[in-house]
Each structure stands twice: as C-alpha cells, then as structure tokens.
TILOLUM-213857 format. One record per residue (C-alpha): residue in one letter; residue number from 0; x, y, z. Coordinates in Angstrom, 1 decimal, m for minus. Each point is the difference from the previous one (the first is absolute). Layout:
! residues N
<node aa="a" i="NUM" u="X" v="Y" w="Z"/>
...
This chain:
! residues 378
<node aa="m" i="0" u="27.5" v="m80.6" w="32.0"/>
<node aa="t" i="1" u="2.6" v="0.0" w="2.7"/>
<node aa="d" i="2" u="2.7" v="1.1" w="m2.4"/>
<node aa="k" i="3" u="m2.1" v="3.0" w="m1.1"/>
<node aa="k" i="4" u="m0.5" v="1.1" w="3.7"/>
<node aa="i" i="5" u="3.8" v="m0.2" w="0.5"/>
<node aa="i" i="6" u="0.6" v="2.2" w="m3.1"/>
<node aa="y" i="7" u="m2.6" v="2.6" w="1.1"/>
<node aa="l" i="8" u="1.6" v="0.0" w="3.4"/>
<node aa="l" i="9" u="3.4" v="0.6" w="m1.4"/>
<node aa="i" i="10" u="m1.2" v="2.8" w="m2.2"/>
<node aa="i" i="11" u="m1.7" v="1.8" w="3.0"/>
<node aa="i" i="12" u="3.2" v="m0.4" w="2.0"/>
<node aa="i" i="13" u="2.1" v="1.5" w="m2.8"/>
<node aa="l" i="14" u="m2.4" v="2.9" w="m0.4"/>
<node aa="i" i="15" u="0.1" v="0.7" w="3.8"/>
<node aa="v" i="16" u="3.9" v="m0.1" w="0.0"/>
<node aa="m" i="17" u="0.1" v="2.4" w="m3.0"/>
<node aa="i" i="18" u="m2.4" v="2.4" w="1.7"/>
<node aa="i" i="19" u="2.0" v="m0.1" w="3.3"/>
<node aa="s" i="20" u="3.3" v="0.5" w="m1.9"/>
<node aa="g" i="21" u="m1.5" v="3.0" w="m1.9"/>
<node aa="l" i="22" u="m1.2" v="1.7" w="3.1"/>
<node aa="t" i="23" u="3.3" v="m0.6" w="1.8"/>
<node aa="w" i="24" u="1.9" v="1.6" w="m2.9"/>
<node aa="f" i="25" u="m2.4" v="2.9" w="m0.2"/>
<node aa="i" i="26" u="0.3" v="0.8" w="3.7"/>
<node aa="y" i="27" u="3.8" v="m0.3" w="m0.1"/>
<node aa="y" i="28" u="0.2" v="2.3" w="m3.0"/>
<node aa="q" i="29" u="m2.2" v="2.7" w="1.6"/>
<node aa="f" i="30" u="1.9" v="0.0" w="3.3"/>
<node aa="s" i="31" u="3.4" v="0.1" w="m1.8"/>
<node aa="n" i="32" u="m1.1" v="3.1" w="m1.9"/>
<node aa="l" i="33" u="m1.1" v="1.7" w="3.2"/>
<node aa="s" i="34" u="3.3" v="m0.6" w="1.7"/>
<node aa="t" i="35" u="2.1" v="1.2" w="m2.9"/>
<node aa="v" i="36" u="1.1" v="3.6" w="0.2"/>
<node aa="t" i="37" u="0.2" v="1.7" w="m3.4"/>
<node aa="a" i="38" u="3.0" v="2.3" w="m0.3"/>
<node aa="p" i="39" u="m1.0" v="3.5" w="m1.0"/>
<node aa="p" i="40" u="1.0" v="1.1" w="m3.6"/>
<node aa="p" i="41" u="3.3" v="1.9" w="m0.2"/>
<node aa="a" i="42" u="m0.4" v="3.8" w="0.1"/>
<node aa="l" i="43" u="0.1" v="1.5" w="m3.5"/>
<node aa="d" i="44" u="2.9" v="2.3" w="m0.6"/>
<node aa="n" i="45" u="m1.7" v="3.1" w="m1.4"/>
<node aa="t" i="46" u="2.8" v="1.7" w="m1.9"/>
<node aa="y" i="47" u="m2.3" v="2.6" w="m1.5"/>
<node aa="g" i="48" u="m0.5" v="3.5" w="1.4"/>
<node aa="s" i="49" u="m3.3" v="1.5" w="1.0"/>
<node aa="l" i="50" u="m1.7" v="3.4" w="0.0"/>
<node aa="p" i="51" u="0.0" v="1.7" w="3.4"/>
<node aa="q" i="52" u="m3.4" v="m0.2" w="1.6"/>
<node aa="a" i="53" u="m1.6" v="3.3" w="1.0"/>
<node aa="g" i="54" u="m0.1" v="0.3" w="3.8"/>
<node aa="a" i="55" u="2.2" v="m3.1" w="0.5"/>
<node aa="g" i="56" u="2.8" v="0.7" w="2.4"/>
<node aa="n" i="57" u="2.2" v="m2.9" w="m1.2"/>
<node aa="a" i="58" u="m0.1" v="0.8" w="m3.7"/>
<node aa="t" i="59" u="3.7" v="0.5" w="m0.2"/>
<node aa="d" i="60" u="1.2" v="m2.0" w="3.0"/>
<node aa="y" i="61" u="2.0" v="m2.3" w="m2.2"/>
<node aa="l" i="62" u="2.2" v="2.9" w="m1.3"/>
<node aa="s" i="63" u="3.2" v="1.1" w="1.6"/>
<node aa="d" i="64" u="0.2" v="3.1" w="2.2"/>
<node aa="t" i="65" u="1.7" v="1.9" w="m2.9"/>
<node aa="d" i="66" u="m2.7" v="m1.0" w="m2.5"/>
<node aa="q" i="67" u="m2.7" v="0.9" w="2.5"/>
<node aa="q" i="68" u="1.5" v="3.4" w="0.5"/>
<node aa="s" i="69" u="0.2" v="0.5" w="m3.8"/>
<node aa="l" i="70" u="m3.7" v="m0.8" w="m0.3"/>
<node aa="a" i="71" u="m1.1" v="2.1" w="3.0"/>
<node aa="k" i="72" u="m1.2" v="2.8" w="m2.3"/>
<node aa="e" i="73" u="m2.0" v="m2.5" w="m2.0"/>
<node aa="k" i="74" u="m2.2" v="m1.0" w="2.9"/>
<node aa="q" i="75" u="m2.0" v="3.2" w="0.2"/>
<node aa="f" i="76" u="m3.7" v="m0.3" w="0.2"/>
<node aa="i" i="77" u="m2.7" v="2.6" w="0.6"/>
<node aa="s" i="78" u="m0.1" v="m0.9" w="3.7"/>
<node aa="s" i="79" u="3.7" v="1.0" w="0.4"/>
<node aa="y" i="80" u="m1.0" v="3.6" w="m0.9"/>
<node aa="y" i="81" u="m2.5" v="0.2" w="2.8"/>
<node aa="q" i="82" u="0.9" v="1.5" w="3.4"/>
<node aa="a" i="83" u="m2.6" v="m0.4" w="2.8"/>
<node aa="t" i="84" u="m0.9" v="3.2" w="1.9"/>
<node aa="d" i="85" u="m1.7" v="0.4" w="3.3"/>
<node aa="f" i="86" u="m3.6" v="1.0" w="m0.1"/>
<node aa="n" i="87" u="m1.6" v="1.3" w="3.2"/>
<node aa="l" i="88" u="m3.0" v="1.9" w="m1.3"/>
<node aa="k" i="89" u="m3.3" v="m0.9" w="1.8"/>
<node aa="p" i="90" u="m3.1" v="1.2" w="m1.8"/>
<node aa="n" i="91" u="m2.5" v="1.8" w="2.2"/>
<node aa="v" i="92" u="m3.0" v="1.4" w="m1.8"/>
<node aa="k" i="93" u="m2.7" v="1.7" w="2.1"/>
<node aa="q" i="94" u="m3.4" v="m1.7" w="m0.5"/>
<node aa="y" i="95" u="m3.2" v="1.9" w="m0.9"/>
<node aa="n" i="96" u="m3.6" v="m0.9" w="m0.5"/>
<node aa="l" i="97" u="m2.2" v="0.3" w="m3.1"/>
<node aa="p" i="98" u="m1.8" v="2.0" w="m1.1"/>
<node aa="i" i="99" u="2.2" v="3.1" w="0.8"/>
<node aa="i" i="100" u="m2.4" v="2.7" w="1.3"/>
<node aa="d" i="101" u="0.7" v="3.6" w="m1.0"/>
<node aa="i" i="102" u="3.1" v="m1.0" w="m2.0"/>
<node aa="k" i="103" u="1.2" v="3.5" w="m0.5"/>
<node aa="e" i="104" u="0.5" v="0.5" w="3.7"/>
<node aa="n" i="105" u="0.9" v="m3.5" w="1.1"/>
<node aa="v" i="106" u="2.7" v="m0.8" w="m2.6"/>
<node aa="s" i="107" u="3.1" v="1.8" w="1.4"/>
<node aa="n" i="108" u="1.6" v="1.0" w="m3.3"/>
<node aa="y" i="109" u="m3.1" v="0.5" w="m2.1"/>
<node aa="r" i="110" u="0.4" v="3.8" w="m0.5"/>
<node aa="d" i="111" u="3.7" v="m0.3" w="m1.1"/>
<node aa="f" i="112" u="m0.8" v="m2.9" w="m2.3"/>
<node aa="s" i="113" u="m3.0" v="1.5" w="m1.6"/>
<node aa="r" i="114" u="1.9" v="3.2" w="m0.9"/>
<node aa="k" i="115" u="2.2" v="m2.2" w="m2.3"/>
<node aa="l" i="116" u="m2.5" v="m2.5" w="m1.2"/>
<node aa="n" i="117" u="m3.7" v="0.7" w="m0.5"/>
<node aa="l" i="118" u="m2.0" v="m2.4" w="2.1"/>
<node aa="d" i="119" u="m3.5" v="1.4" w="m0.3"/>
<node aa="s" i="120" u="m1.3" v="m2.8" w="m2.1"/>
<node aa="a" i="121" u="1.6" v="m2.7" w="2.2"/>
<node aa="l" i="122" u="m1.3" v="1.1" w="3.4"/>
<node aa="a" i="123" u="m2.9" v="m2.5" w="0.1"/>
<node aa="k" i="124" u="2.2" v="m3.1" w="m0.8"/>
<node aa="l" i="125" u="2.7" v="1.2" w="2.3"/>
<node aa="s" i="126" u="m2.5" v="0.2" w="2.8"/>
<node aa="s" i="127" u="m1.6" v="m3.4" w="m0.6"/>
<node aa="n" i="128" u="3.1" v="m2.0" w="m1.1"/>
<node aa="g" i="129" u="3.0" v="1.8" w="1.5"/>
<node aa="f" i="130" u="1.5" v="0.2" w="m3.5"/>
<node aa="t" i="131" u="m0.8" v="1.0" w="m3.5"/>
<node aa="v" i="132" u="1.6" v="0.1" w="m3.5"/>
<node aa="v" i="133" u="0.3" v="3.3" w="m1.9"/>
<node aa="s" i="134" u="1.5" v="1.0" w="m3.3"/>
<node aa="n" i="135" u="3.6" v="1.4" w="m0.1"/>
<node aa="t" i="136" u="m0.5" v="3.8" w="m0.1"/>
<node aa="l" i="137" u="3.6" v="0.6" w="1.1"/>
<node aa="d" i="138" u="1.5" v="m1.1" w="m3.3"/>
<node aa="p" i="139" u="m2.5" v="m1.7" w="m2.4"/>
<node aa="k" i="140" u="2.9" v="m1.1" w="m2.3"/>
<node aa="i" i="141" u="1.3" v="m2.5" w="2.7"/>
<node aa="n" i="142" u="m1.4" v="m3.5" w="m0.5"/>
<node aa="d" i="143" u="2.4" v="m2.2" w="2.0"/>
<node aa="w" i="144" u="0.2" v="m0.6" w="3.7"/>
<node aa="e" i="145" u="3.7" v="1.0" w="0.4"/>
<node aa="n" i="146" u="m0.5" v="3.5" w="m1.3"/>
<node aa="g" i="147" u="m3.3" v="0.1" w="1.7"/>
<node aa="y" i="148" u="1.7" v="m0.4" w="3.4"/>
<node aa="k" i="149" u="2.6" v="2.5" w="m1.1"/>
<node aa="i" i="150" u="m2.5" v="2.8" w="m0.8"/>
<node aa="i" i="151" u="m1.9" v="m0.7" w="3.3"/>
<node aa="s" i="152" u="3.3" v="0.4" w="1.9"/>
<node aa="q" i="153" u="0.9" v="3.2" w="m1.8"/>
<node aa="n" i="154" u="m3.4" v="1.5" w="1.1"/>
<node aa="n" i="155" u="0.7" v="m1.0" w="3.6"/>
<node aa="l" i="156" u="m3.0" v="m2.3" w="0.2"/>
<node aa="p" i="157" u="0.0" v="m3.1" w="2.2"/>
<node aa="i" i="158" u="0.7" v="m3.3" w="m2.0"/>
<node aa="f" i="159" u="m1.9" v="m3.2" w="0.6"/>
<node aa="i" i="160" u="2.4" v="m2.9" w="m1.0"/>
<node aa="t" i="161" u="m1.9" v="m2.9" w="m1.5"/>
<node aa="a" i="162" u="1.2" v="m3.6" w="m0.2"/>
<node aa="d" i="163" u="0.1" v="0.1" w="m3.8"/>
<node aa="s" i="164" u="2.3" v="3.0" w="0.1"/>
<node aa="v" i="165" u="2.4" v="m1.8" w="2.3"/>
<node aa="f" i="166" u="0.0" v="m3.0" w="m2.3"/>
<node aa="g" i="167" u="0.6" v="2.2" w="m3.0"/>
<node aa="l" i="168" u="2.9" v="1.7" w="1.8"/>
<node aa="y" i="169" u="1.5" v="m3.4" w="0.8"/>
<node aa="q" i="170" u="m0.2" v="m1.1" w="m3.7"/>
<node aa="d" i="171" u="1.6" v="3.3" w="m1.1"/>
<node aa="t" i="172" u="2.8" v="m0.4" w="2.6"/>
<node aa="m" i="173" u="0.6" v="m3.6" w="m1.1"/>
<node aa="q" i="174" u="0.2" v="1.1" w="m3.6"/>
<node aa="l" i="175" u="2.6" v="2.6" w="0.9"/>
<node aa="v" i="176" u="2.0" v="m2.4" w="2.1"/>
<node aa="y" i="177" u="m0.1" v="m2.7" w="m2.7"/>
<node aa="k" i="178" u="1.2" v="2.5" w="m2.6"/>
<node aa="e" i="179" u="3.0" v="0.9" w="2.3"/>
<node aa="i" i="180" u="0.7" v="m3.7" w="0.3"/>
<node aa="e" i="181" u="m0.1" v="m0.4" w="m3.8"/>
<node aa="r" i="182" u="2.3" v="3.0" w="m0.4"/>
<node aa="d" i="183" u="2.5" v="m0.7" w="2.7"/>
<node aa="s" i="184" u="0.0" v="m3.8" w="0.4"/>
<node aa="f" i="185" u="m1.5" v="m1.7" w="m3.0"/>
<node aa="y" i="186" u="1.7" v="2.1" w="m2.6"/>
<node aa="p" i="187" u="3.6" v="m0.8" w="1.0"/>
<node aa="s" i="188" u="m0.9" v="m3.6" w="0.7"/>
<node aa="l" i="189" u="m1.5" v="m0.4" w="m3.5"/>
<node aa="w" i="190" u="3.0" v="1.7" w="m1.6"/>
<node aa="s" i="191" u="2.4" v="m2.4" w="1.7"/>
<node aa="l" i="192" u="m2.1" v="m3.0" w="m1.1"/>
<node aa="l" i="193" u="m0.3" v="1.1" w="m3.6"/>
<node aa="k" i="194" u="3.7" v="1.0" w="m0.2"/>
<node aa="q" i="195" u="1.2" v="m3.4" w="1.1"/>
<node aa="l" i="196" u="m2.4" v="m1.8" w="m2.3"/>
<node aa="q" i="197" u="1.2" v="2.1" w="m2.9"/>
<node aa="t" i="198" u="3.6" v="m0.7" w="0.8"/>
<node aa="q" i="199" u="m0.7" v="m3.8" w="m0.1"/>
<node aa="a" i="200" u="m2.0" v="0.2" w="m3.2"/>
<node aa="r" i="201" u="2.7" v="2.1" w="m1.7"/>
<node aa="q" i="202" u="2.7" v="m2.5" w="0.9"/>
<node aa="r" i="203" u="m2.1" v="m2.9" w="m1.4"/>
<node aa="y" i="204" u="m0.9" v="1.7" w="m3.2"/>
<node aa="e" i="205" u="3.5" v="1.2" w="m0.8"/>
<node aa="v" i="206" u="1.4" v="m3.5" w="0.4"/>
<node aa="g" i="207" u="m2.7" v="m1.3" w="m2.4"/>
<node aa="r" i="208" u="0.5" v="3.0" w="m2.4"/>
<node aa="q" i="209" u="3.7" v="m0.9" w="m0.3"/>
<node aa="q" i="210" u="m0.8" v="m3.6" w="m0.6"/>
<node aa="y" i="211" u="m2.9" v="0.4" w="m2.5"/>
<node aa="g" i="212" u="0.5" v="3.5" w="m1.5"/>
<node aa="i" i="213" u="m3.0" v="0.9" w="m2.2"/>
<node aa="l" i="214" u="m1.2" v="m3.6" w="m0.2"/>
<node aa="n" i="215" u="m3.4" v="m0.9" w="1.4"/>
<node aa="n" i="216" u="0.1" v="m1.7" w="3.4"/>
<node aa="t" i="217" u="m3.0" v="m0.2" w="2.3"/>
<node aa="v" i="218" u="1.9" v="0.3" w="3.3"/>
<node aa="t" i="219" u="2.2" v="2.9" w="m1.2"/>
<node aa="d" i="220" u="m3.0" v="1.9" w="m1.4"/>
<node aa="a" i="221" u="m1.8" v="m0.6" w="3.3"/>
<node aa="n" i="222" u="3.0" v="1.4" w="1.9"/>
<node aa="r" i="223" u="m0.1" v="3.1" w="m2.3"/>
<node aa="l" i="224" u="m3.7" v="0.5" w="0.7"/>
<node aa="e" i="225" u="0.5" v="m0.4" w="3.7"/>
<node aa="l" i="226" u="2.8" v="2.6" w="m0.1"/>
<node aa="a" i="227" u="m2.1" v="2.4" w="m2.0"/>
<node aa="y" i="228" u="m3.0" v="m0.4" w="2.3"/>
<node aa="l" i="229" u="2.1" v="0.7" w="3.1"/>
<node aa="s" i="230" u="1.9" v="2.9" w="m1.7"/>
<node aa="v" i="231" u="m3.3" v="1.8" w="m0.7"/>
<node aa="a" i="232" u="m1.0" v="m0.4" w="3.6"/>
<node aa="l" i="233" u="3.3" v="1.5" w="1.3"/>
<node aa="k" i="234" u="m0.1" v="2.8" w="m2.6"/>
<node aa="l" i="235" u="m3.5" v="1.0" w="1.2"/>
<node aa="m" i="236" u="1.4" v="0.2" w="3.6"/>
<node aa="q" i="237" u="3.0" v="2.0" w="m1.0"/>
<node aa="p" i="238" u="m0.5" v="3.8" w="0.6"/>
<node aa="d" i="239" u="0.6" v="2.4" w="m2.9"/>
<node aa="a" i="240" u="1.7" v="3.4" w="0.4"/>
<node aa="t" i="241" u="m3.3" v="1.8" w="0.7"/>
<node aa="q" i="242" u="m0.8" v="m2.3" w="2.9"/>
<node aa="i" i="243" u="3.2" v="0.8" w="2.0"/>
<node aa="k" i="244" u="0.3" v="2.9" w="2.3"/>
<node aa="d" i="245" u="2.3" v="0.9" w="2.9"/>
<node aa="a" i="246" u="m0.2" v="m2.0" w="3.2"/>
<node aa="l" i="247" u="m2.1" v="2.7" w="1.7"/>
<node aa="n" i="248" u="m3.1" v="m0.5" w="m2.2"/>
<node aa="v" i="249" u="m3.2" v="0.3" w="1.9"/>
<node aa="n" i="250" u="m1.9" v="m3.2" w="1.1"/>
<node aa="n" i="251" u="2.3" v="m2.3" w="m2.1"/>
<node aa="k" i="252" u="m1.8" v="1.1" w="m3.2"/>
<node aa="y" i="253" u="3.1" v="m0.4" w="m2.1"/>
<node aa="f" i="254" u="3.0" v="m2.4" w="m0.2"/>
<node aa="s" i="255" u="3.0" v="1.2" w="1.8"/>
<node aa="p" i="256" u="3.3" v="0.3" w="m1.9"/>
<node aa="t" i="257" u="1.3" v="m3.1" w="1.9"/>
<node aa="e" i="258" u="m3.1" v="m2.0" w="m1.1"/>
<node aa="g" i="259" u="0.5" v="1.3" w="m3.5"/>
<node aa="s" i="260" u="3.5" v="m1.5" w="m0.2"/>
<node aa="t" i="261" u="m1.2" v="m3.2" w="1.8"/>
<node aa="y" i="262" u="m3.0" v="m0.9" w="m2.1"/>
<node aa="v" i="263" u="1.8" v="m0.3" w="m3.4"/>
<node aa="v" i="264" u="m0.4" v="m2.9" w="m2.3"/>
<node aa="s" i="265" u="2.2" v="m1.1" w="m2.9"/>
<node aa="v" i="266" u="m2.0" v="m1.2" w="m3.0"/>
<node aa="p" i="267" u="2.0" v="m2.0" w="m2.5"/>
<node aa="d" i="268" u="0.5" v="1.6" w="m3.4"/>
<node aa="y" i="269" u="m1.7" v="m2.9" w="m1.8"/>
<node aa="l" i="270" u="m3.2" v="0.6" w="2.1"/>
<node aa="q" i="271" u="0.0" v="3.8" w="0.1"/>
<node aa="n" i="272" u="m2.3" v="0.6" w="m2.9"/>
<node aa="e" i="273" u="m2.7" v="m2.5" w="1.1"/>
<node aa="v" i="274" u="0.1" v="1.2" w="3.6"/>
<node aa="d" i="275" u="m0.3" v="3.7" w="m1.1"/>
<node aa="q" i="276" u="m2.9" v="m0.9" w="m2.2"/>
<node aa="e" i="277" u="m1.8" v="m1.8" w="2.9"/>
<node aa="i" i="278" u="0.6" v="2.9" w="2.3"/>
<node aa="k" i="279" u="m1.3" v="2.5" w="m2.5"/>
<node aa="l" i="280" u="m3.3" v="m2.0" w="m0.4"/>
<node aa="i" i="281" u="m0.4" v="m0.1" w="3.7"/>
<node aa="k" i="282" u="0.6" v="3.8" w="0.4"/>
<node aa="l" i="283" u="m2.4" v="0.7" w="m2.9"/>
<node aa="k" i="284" u="m2.6" v="m2.3" w="1.5"/>
<node aa="s" i="285" u="m0.9" v="m1.3" w="m3.5"/>
<node aa="k" i="286" u="m3.4" v="m1.7" w="m0.5"/>
<node aa="s" i="287" u="0.9" v="m3.4" w="m1.5"/>
<node aa="v" i="288" u="3.5" v="m0.5" w="m1.6"/>
<node aa="k" i="289" u="2.1" v="m3.1" w="m0.5"/>
<node aa="s" i="290" u="2.7" v="m0.1" w="2.7"/>
<node aa="p" i="291" u="3.5" v="0.0" w="m1.5"/>
<node aa="i" i="292" u="1.2" v="m2.3" w="2.7"/>
<node aa="l" i="293" u="m2.9" v="m2.3" w="0.9"/>
<node aa="l" i="294" u="m1.2" v="m0.2" w="m3.7"/>
<node aa="y" i="295" u="m3.7" v="0.3" w="0.7"/>
<node aa="a" i="296" u="m2.4" v="2.9" w="0.1"/>
<node aa="k" i="297" u="m0.3" v="1.9" w="3.3"/>
<node aa="d" i="298" u="m2.3" v="2.7" w="1.2"/>
<node aa="y" i="299" u="2.4" v="2.6" w="1.4"/>
<node aa="r" i="300" u="m2.7" v="2.3" w="1.4"/>
<node aa="q" i="301" u="0.2" v="m1.7" w="3.4"/>
<node aa="y" i="302" u="3.4" v="1.7" w="0.5"/>
<node aa="d" i="303" u="m1.9" v="3.2" w="0.8"/>
<node aa="i" i="304" u="1.3" v="0.8" w="3.5"/>
<node aa="p" i="305" u="m2.7" v="0.3" w="2.6"/>
<node aa="a" i="306" u="m0.2" v="3.2" w="2.1"/>
<node aa="e" i="307" u="1.2" v="m1.7" w="3.2"/>
<node aa="y" i="308" u="3.3" v="m1.0" w="m1.7"/>
<node aa="t" i="309" u="0.7" v="3.5" w="m1.3"/>
<node aa="t" i="310" u="1.1" v="1.4" w="3.4"/>
<node aa="s" i="311" u="3.7" v="m0.9" w="m0.7"/>
<node aa="e" i="312" u="2.2" v="m0.8" w="m3.0"/>
<node aa="k" i="313" u="1.0" v="m3.3" w="1.6"/>
<node aa="l" i="314" u="m3.6" v="m1.1" w="0.4"/>
<node aa="k" i="315" u="m0.7" v="0.9" w="m3.6"/>
<node aa="n" i="316" u="2.9" v="m2.3" w="m1.2"/>
<node aa="y" i="317" u="m1.0" v="m2.7" w="2.5"/>
<node aa="y" i="318" u="m3.6" v="m0.1" w="m1.3"/>
<node aa="l" i="319" u="1.2" v="m0.3" w="m3.6"/>
<node aa="t" i="320" u="2.4" v="m2.8" w="0.9"/>
<node aa="i" i="321" u="m2.5" v="m2.0" w="2.0"/>
<node aa="s" i="322" u="m2.6" v="0.5" w="m2.8"/>
<node aa="w" i="323" u="2.5" v="m1.4" w="m2.6"/>
<node aa="l" i="324" u="0.9" v="m3.0" w="2.2"/>
<node aa="n" i="325" u="m3.7" v="m0.7" w="0.7"/>
<node aa="d" i="326" u="m1.2" v="0.5" w="m3.6"/>
<node aa="a" i="327" u="2.7" v="m1.7" w="m2.0"/>
<node aa="l" i="328" u="m1.3" v="m3.5" w="m0.6"/>
<node aa="f" i="329" u="1.9" v="m3.1" w="m0.9"/>
<node aa="p" i="330" u="m2.7" v="m2.1" w="m1.6"/>
<node aa="l" i="331" u="m0.4" v="m3.7" w="0.9"/>
<node aa="w" i="332" u="m1.8" v="m0.8" w="m3.2"/>
<node aa="s" i="333" u="0.4" v="0.8" w="m3.7"/>
<node aa="t" i="334" u="m2.3" v="0.3" w="m3.0"/>
<node aa="a" i="335" u="1.1" v="m3.5" w="m0.9"/>
<node aa="n" i="336" u="m2.0" v="m1.3" w="3.0"/>
<node aa="d" i="337" u="m3.3" v="0.8" w="m1.8"/>
<node aa="c" i="338" u="0.0" v="3.2" w="2.0"/>
<node aa="r" i="339" u="m1.4" v="2.8" w="m2.1"/>
<node aa="n" i="340" u="0.6" v="2.7" w="2.7"/>
<node aa="c" i="341" u="3.6" v="m1.1" w="0.8"/>
<node aa="l" i="342" u="2.5" v="2.8" w="m0.5"/>
<node aa="l" i="343" u="2.9" v="m1.9" w="m1.7"/>
<node aa="d" i="344" u="0.7" v="m2.7" w="m2.5"/>
<node aa="a" i="345" u="1.7" v="m3.2" w="1.1"/>
<node aa="e" i="346" u="3.6" v="1.1" w="m0.7"/>
<node aa="d" i="347" u="m0.3" v="3.4" w="1.8"/>
<node aa="q" i="348" u="m2.0" v="m1.5" w="2.9"/>
<node aa="k" i="349" u="2.7" v="m2.6" w="0.6"/>
<node aa="i" i="350" u="2.6" v="2.8" w="0.3"/>
<node aa="n" i="351" u="m2.3" v="1.9" w="2.4"/>
<node aa="f" i="352" u="m0.6" v="m3.1" w="2.1"/>
<node aa="v" i="353" u="3.7" v="m0.8" w="0.4"/>
<node aa="a" i="354" u="0.8" v="3.7" w="0.9"/>
<node aa="a" i="355" u="m2.6" v="m0.2" w="2.8"/>
<node aa="a" i="356" u="1.4" v="m3.3" w="1.2"/>
<node aa="y" i="357" u="3.5" v="1.6" w="0.3"/>
<node aa="i" i="358" u="m1.3" v="2.9" w="2.0"/>
<node aa="s" i="359" u="m2.0" v="m2.3" w="2.3"/>
<node aa="s" i="360" u="3.0" v="m2.3" w="0.4"/>
<node aa="d" i="361" u="2.4" v="2.9" w="0.9"/>
<node aa="i" i="362" u="m2.3" v="1.2" w="2.7"/>
<node aa="a" i="363" u="m0.8" v="m3.5" w="1.4"/>
<node aa="n" i="364" u="3.7" v="m0.9" w="0.3"/>
<node aa="d" i="365" u="1.1" v="3.1" w="1.9"/>
<node aa="q" i="366" u="m1.4" v="0.6" w="3.5"/>
<node aa="t" i="367" u="1.0" v="3.7" w="m0.1"/>
<node aa="l" i="368" u="m2.0" v="0.6" w="m3.2"/>
<node aa="k" i="369" u="m3.0" v="m1.9" w="1.5"/>
<node aa="n" i="370" u="0.1" v="2.2" w="3.1"/>
<node aa="r" i="371" u="0.1" v="3.2" w="m2.2"/>
<node aa="w" i="372" u="m2.8" v="m1.3" w="m2.1"/>
<node aa="a" i="373" u="m2.1" v="m0.9" w="3.1"/>
<node aa="n" i="374" u="0.7" v="3.3" w="1.6"/>
<node aa="i" i="375" u="m1.9" v="1.7" w="m2.8"/>
<node aa="y" i="376" u="m2.6" v="m2.4" w="m1.1"/>
<node aa="k" i="377" u="m1.1" v="m1.9" w="3.2"/>
C-alpha cells in the first residue's frame, strides 16, 4: 500500500513539473516573438510603365526634362482650354405684388409689347400670376428655344433667360469646344500614335515575310493583320485632294496644304487591294458585308457621319477613324468553343488574338504611345 502511494506521488510530481515546464516555454516563446522586429519586405522594382492619371500632377515626373517637354502637347485636357473671366454682374429685379391691378397701365412696356404680340387672351393670367404662356405667333415654324430667343430679339422684345436655356447653352458650348479639341489636339495625337504603331508592325511583318514567304505562320499572319488594321485607320485619316484648300480657309473647314503633305500614309503594295476594299465598304456604308481584313461580317452603316462631325473635313476623317478603331473587334473566342455567335473559326480567331496582343504590347511598352492613347481615350 505504501509503494502505491509513493508511485502516485511520483506521478503527480512529474505531471506538475511537465505543466510548469510547458507554461515556462509558452511564456518565453510569446515574449521572444514580441521583442523580435520583423524586417520589412524589400521594395518591388516595378519595371513596367503606367498610364498617366488624369489630374495627377506627377504622372510624368520620372521622365527627363527633354521627354517631358516632348510630351507637353500630350497633356491637354478640357480644363486647359478654359480661361476664367471676371464676373461683376449683380442682379437687381424690382419686386411687385400680385395680382397686378389695371395691368395695361401698371406694366411699363405693355403698349409696346402688345403691338408686337397679341396679349388679349392672356391678360387674366398675367394679372393673377405675373406670367403666362402663349403660342408663338411671331414665327410658328420655330419649335426650338435657340431660334425662339433669336426671333424674340429680332422683334426687340425683352428676353427672360431661364435656367434650362443657360444649361442648354452650356451643353452646346461644351460640344463646340470638344469638337475643336478633337480637331486640333486629338487628331494629330491619334495620327502620331497610329503612324508609330504601323511602322513597328510593318517592320515585324516584313522580317517574317522574308523568313516564311507564302507559308502559313500564325505570328506572321497576325503581324499582317495588325499592319492592315492600322493602315486602314491611317488611310481614313489621310485627306484626299477635295479636302485640301489654301491656308486661308474659313473656320478650319479644310485641311491646309501643309497638313495635306503631313498626313500621308504609305500602304505596302501587298496590302493595297485589301485596304482599298475596306475603305470602299466604309465609304459606301454597306449593310452587312464580310470584311476583307477582319474576315467576319460587319455592318458598315454605322460609318454614316453625324451632323456634328460634318463641320470640317478633319472631323469627318477623325470620326471615321475612331469608328473603325472602336468597331473592329479582335474576338477572344471562336466557334470551336461551342460559341454559335462567335465571329471566327479557331484558326482565324488565333490570328486575330495574336494581332491584338501585339498592338496592346506595343502600346504598353512605350510610355510615349501610352500618353498619346490616354490623351484621347481617358
């Protein structure tokens, strides 16, 4: 019995020692972790470029002074076209009480106004409300506010300027300003972007063409597609003879002779026929025809130039080019992916995909091209 007590006592002592040792180790481990300072991870070396952020003042701080000067014209945003003007007008409208008693005598310009616009049927509402709405008897054919204000002014009648007319004028002004930006800033920027991309694509394709000749090669065929796509865009931008007038043309409606000699693109002989066919389909605005370059059916009716782009020859060409760039799809999927509505089979889709990858890569690897792209599309 005594032996059993001794054994039990030893077991209890061993358990107590184990518990104390475990607690001691745990406390030591916790305090050692708290006192250890973990070194921060090394900074990643970002060797890739980035798109300039709109409104960011340091978007090109990493560039040299020379490079920043060369990109100065590419950093134009709508705000740079605005010049603040002093505005010192203080509105002061004399108050009056309703209803207006004896309106013919108490309204100072009633006689003059009523000789030009019959107010007999409106006297009651004018008296009770201080205003009324009447039909346009000055020129019933006018049905828009801009010409409505014009005919009122021509008849020497006072004009009440409403908030919606101010907002409408603001929208119209912004549209005019934006068209000027497209014509004078976006157009040359887009030309430079496409011209450089075309030069790079042509160099790649002609190296592959010498190596493979007429043999099928996915990369070379993709380079050819890329070159044709860019050549169509540049050809749409290039003015024809009827769009070029002398430098004194009114409101920049036409290309100047200098611009006519500047915006000239060279299309390789081996692509001339396909590019000409594509341009013809665009100009004819055909309904649904297979594209000779993209190899799938396209609806060319969308190339009908809207009225706001017909004010100058440069804007006409710019609209056609932007429409081509926005509309020409490089499909991600093919009919082999159980995709009934896909545009291309697996072989043609692969060529389209590689061509798109080359265009994206060329822009991504050149900060100048990214700035030109962002200047137009951001």
